[in-house]
N, C-alpha and C positions, 0 to 999 in steps of 0.2 A: 622510550617513548611513553606517551600519556595515553590513558584510556577513559572512555565514558562507560560507566558501569550501569547494568540493569536494563539491557534492551529487553523490553516487555514481550517481545515476541519469542524470546529464547529461554525463558524460565524453566528450569528443571527440577524435578523433585526426586528425592533419594530415600530409600526405605530406611526405616528404623522401628524399634519396638516401643516407641514412645507415644504417650497421649498427653495433650495440652488442652487446657480449658479455653473457651472463648475470652474469658476475662483477661487471660495472660497474652492474647493475641497482639496486643499493641505495647506490650512491656518490652520495648527494643533498646538495647545499648549499641551505640556506634562508636568504634574506635578507629582513630585517624593517626596513622604513623608517618612522622615526618622526619626527614634528614636531607638538610640541605635543598628544600622545596620552596624556597621564598617566592619564586615567580608565580607558582601555581597554588599555594596553600589556601589563600583566601577564596579562590574558587571552590575548593573542595569543601571548605567549611560552609560556603553559602549554599552548596548542593545539599548539605544536610539539613540546613535551616529551612530550605525550600521543599522538603518532603510534604507530600500530601498527608501523611500521617507523621506527626512529630515524634521522634524518638524520645524516650523518657530519660536517657542519659547520653551523654556526649563526652567521651574521653580522648584527649589529644595527646599524643606523645612527641617530644622532640629528642632524638638520640644525639645531643651535642652537636648540633649543626653549627657550621662555621660561617654562614651566611646569616641573613636577617630574619630567618624563618621564626625563631622564637619571639621576637619583637613583634612580628606581624600577627602571631597567634595571640599573645597576650593583648594586644590592641583589639583584636577582633573579638576576644572574649568579653573584654570590658564593654565594648559597644554593643554586641549583638546577642550574647549567650552567657551572662555572668555565672550560672550555675555549672557551666562546663568545667571539667576537671582537666587541669594541664599538668602533666608529667614530664619534667624536664631533667634529662640525665647531664650531669657535670661533665662525664667523659663518655665517649662512644663505646657502647657495649654491644651493639649489632641488634639486628631485627628480632631474633628469637628472645633474647633476653628482655628487650624493651617490651615486646608484646606481651610476655608472661607478666610483666609488672602491671601492665593494663588490664589483662584478663583477670588478675587477682582482685580487681576493684569493680568488676562487673556486677550490676544488681539486676539486669533485666534477664527475662526468660529466652530471649533471643540476642544474639551478638552478631553485628556486621563489622568487618574489618576492611579497611581500605587504606591506600596509600594517599599521602598528601598531593601527589601530582595527579591523581584521578579525580573524577566527579561522578555524582549519581544523576540519573534521570529523575525528574520530579515524582514520578509514580514507583520508583523502585521498591521501597519499603512496602508501600500499600499491595503491589502486586505480589511480592514475595510472603508477604504475611498471609494475603489472601489465598495463596496456594496452599500454606498450612492449614488455613481454616476449611478449606474445601476438602482436605484430604480425609481419609478414613482413620486418622490418628496414627498412621504408620509411617509418616514422613519425618525424617529426622534432619534433613539438610535441604535447602534449595539454593540454586545458583543461577547465574545467568550469563550469557555471553557478553563480551565487551567489544566496543568499537574503538580501533586504535586511531588516534589522531597525532598530528604533528605538534611542534612546540607552540603553534599559533591556534591550536583547537580545531583544524581543518581534518576531517576524517581521510585516512590514508587508503581505506579500502579493505584493510587487513582486519581480520576477526580472530578471536582467540581459537575458536572451533574450525577453522580453516584447514583443509587436509594437510597443508605444509607445516601446520603447527601441531595441535592437539588431536586432530581428527575429529570424528563425529562425537558430540556430546554424550556423556555416559548417564544412565538413570538406572533405577533399581537399587541392587545391593552395591553401592558405590565402593565400599571397603574392598571387595574383591577386585573390582576393576582398576582401583589405584594400585594394588599390588601387582597385577598383571602389567601395568604400564610402567613400574618402577624399574 
């Protein structure tokens, strides 16, 4: 299934003992991970370009897709965002290894990770960064719910935090809650 990320009504903040300057609040790196998402990858890329605050860095990975994903990504970068970084694996190494390669190249103070078959609402980054800016400096992570859609982009009515999936969203000290759910 595909998802629309960044439902503005469901942004959650989680505690951390970190302080960030206002100058760094728009220093955002976005990583898009792709594997055989030729049908959807351009929509994902356009959703990053359409953000109300433009990320300072875009890193796109392709984990040796067997479809036309890589060609679509290369063409899009040439036309729409020439400074984007494209990391293309010659052999499929899996998401964790591919994501580690991308994370090693991040320059931003904030990192957003998404799959190439997802897309962001236009205000996602602005809303999430605004949550950091409005915090007392103890927020270390923000996240939002998602809206599941079918292969045509039509909402299915399913959300990530529905009771039959993850249950109610967590806030506060998220590390302890993640351990409890594991």
